[in-house]
N, C-alpha and C positions, 0 to 999 in steps of 0.2 A: 278411481274411474267413477262416473256417475252411470248408473244401470237405467236403461228406460225400459218401460213397458208397457203395451196397447194392449185395451181390451174393448173387442167393437164385436157386436154378432153377425154384421154384415160381412161374409166374406170376400166381398172385391172390393168394401171400401176399406177392411180392415188391410189387405194385400196393398193397395194405393197409399194407405198413411204408413205402412211400414217401410216401402220401398222410397218413400218421401223421406222419413226419418232416416233412415241406412243412409242413401246417398249425402245428405246436407252433411250430416256427422262424417263422411269420409271427405266430402270437399272440403270442409274446416279445418280437417286433422284433429278435431276435439276427442279428449279423452273420456268416451263415452262408448257406451256397447247398447246395442237392443238385446236384452236377456228372453224377453218371451215378448211372443204377439200373439192372442188367444182369442178367442169368441167366447170364453167361458170365465166368470169372474170369479167362479169356484176352483179353477184350474189355476188364476193367478194368486189367492190367497194361499193354495197348496205350496205354490213354487214357493212363493214369499215366506212360507213358514220353514219349508226345505230348507231352501238356502237363501236367508234373508242377506241383502243386500245393504251396505252401508249408509250410501246415497241410492239417492233415487227419483227419476222423474218418471209421472205416468199419464198416458193419454187414455181418458175411460170415455167409454158413452154412457148415458146413465140408465136408459131404459133395456133392459132383456127379459123380453116375454118368456121367451123359454125357461130361464131359470127362475128359480125360487127368493132369487135378491135383487138390489139393484146396485146401479153403480156409485149413488151415492152412501148406500150403507158398504160397500166394499171401500169407497174412500174414507168412511170414518175408521172401519178396521185398519186401515193402512195408517190412518193416524194414529192409531193407539199401539203400534206394532213396531213402526220404527221412528228413529230421532230424525232423518233427514228426508224428507218426503215432497217433491214438488207435484201438484197435481193439476191437470187440465182436463175440463169436461169438455168432451166432442158431440154434441148430440142435435136431435133436433126439439128439443123441450126447453125453448127459451125460457118458459112461465119457471123453471127450475130454479134459476140462478140465485133469487135471493134464499130459497130454502135451503142452499148448499153454505151460505156464510151463517142462518139461524142454526143450521145443527154444527156449528163450528168447523167445517172442514177447510177454511179458509183456501180455496183452489186459488192457481197462480194468475189463469184465466177460462174464459167460458167460451167457446168456440162452438159459434151455431151455423149448423149444415147447408141453413138456406142461404146462407153467404154465397152457394157456389164452388165449385172445385179449385177455379183458381184462387180464391180469397183464401179458402180454409187452407190451400197449399202454403200460400204465404205466411196465414196466421201460425201454423206448422212448425216454420221454419225460425219465424219471431220466438215463438216459444221455446225452443230448443236453444237460442242465443240466449234468450232470458234465462233460462232454466241453467245454462250451461254459465253464466256470469253470476248467478245467485250462488252456486256450486263454488266455484272458487273464490268467490269472496268468503263464505263460509270456511274453506278452508284456510283462508290466510289469516282469519281472525281465529281459528282454534288450533291447528297443526303447525308444526316447525316444517316448513315446506322446500323442497329442491325447486329451484327455477332455472330455467332455460330461456335461450331466444333462439327463433326459426323465423327467417325474411322479415324481419321487423317486429314478429309478435311473439309476446312472451306467454311460456305455460306452466303450469306448475305442477308437481307430484308430492304428495305426502315422504316426507323424508325417509317413515316407516318403509317403505316401498320400495327405498334403492337399496339394490346388492353392492354396487360398486360401480364407479367411472374409470373408464379404460380408454388410453389413446386410440384413435382409429388410423385405419391403414390410409386413409385419405389424409391429406397437409392440412395443419390447422384444424381440425375438427376432432371431436371427441365422442364415444358414445357412453349412454348410462342404461346399465343391466339396472332393471327395476321387477317384481313381482310380476305384472301384467303387460310389460311391455318393454321394447330395445329402441331407441330413441338415439339418432346421431346430429348433433348440433355443433356448428364451427364453437371454439373456444381452445383454451389451454388448461392445463391440468392443475399448472401452476396457479394460475387465478383460482381454478374453483378450490383448491386445497387452501387458498387464503379466503377465501368466502364461506366455506365450509370446515372449519378445524375438527367438527364430528367424524368425518372421514378419515379413514388412517393409511397413512402412505406406506403401504406393504413394497413398492418394487417403483422402480422409475414409469411403468407404465398403468400402475393400477392404485386407487384412490377406496378403500373399502369401506362400509359400513358392517362395522365388526357385528354388532347386535341381531345382522342376519346373517351372520356364518353358522352351515350346519353341520361343518364337519371339518375334520384336517389331516391332510395327507403327511404324516410327518415323511415319508420315504420321498418322496417328491419337491416335498417345500410345498406344496400346492395350498388353496382354501377353498371350501367346497358349500356351496349354495344350495337354497330348497329345490331350485330347479334344474340342477345338474351341472350351472356353468363353475368355472374354475378360475382361479387368479395363482401365479406366481407370488412368493415371497421371499425376498432378496435374500440370501446367505446372512449377511450380516444384523440383518434384522429377524430374525427367524423366530430364536429364542424367546425375544420380546414379543413376538406378535401370538408364539406359540401361548406363552404363559395370557396374554390377556385374551385369545378365543378360550383357552382351556376354563375361565372365569365365567365367560359368557355362557360358554354351553353350560356351565354346571349352575346359574342362575335362572 
């Protein structure tokens, strides 16, 4: 998931930007979430220290008169702490653009507030699109992905986040149960088994990522996952699955 952070000391602008970002994420069904919208760069950095995201997109103002730090200094700290961070500055200080590059911050964009609300809103949407595209491209180059298609659009998530894939109550559909989401999409379990041999067929209705099994209910022949979800294991496969799961749990 791509975590989104907004830092703007004008309360009205902060609320407006946050509303625009959240609405656009929801409309496009992006695997993104606004983690924090704050007027304080100190709060932002404290939040990152306590709960660092693996992938993040930031919308930062540059000047914070009430604080003893700036958005530029905050961005430099973000670069030092995070491996994947896309940074967009939203500010009235257009003259600071060159300095952000001189300080090796390498922002994805620089939105000038003098453009007016309508153009700023459009720039925010464009940067969400571009940030998400860069995020998915990065995943595609660095991680084993589980991909699926909804309405002609392709989505992906790290295979490490997948708990299991199950047949849906809806005909010709399946659901993927993952660490941070539950998604239903058109498909057949057999095709997914062919495409992703790392998923183990425990039952006619389940393909399981054994790396993510957190427990084993031997009485009811069920696998348990970190979020409390459970899957059945066919009787004829239980001994083999039990042996594999116990090896994974020991590891």
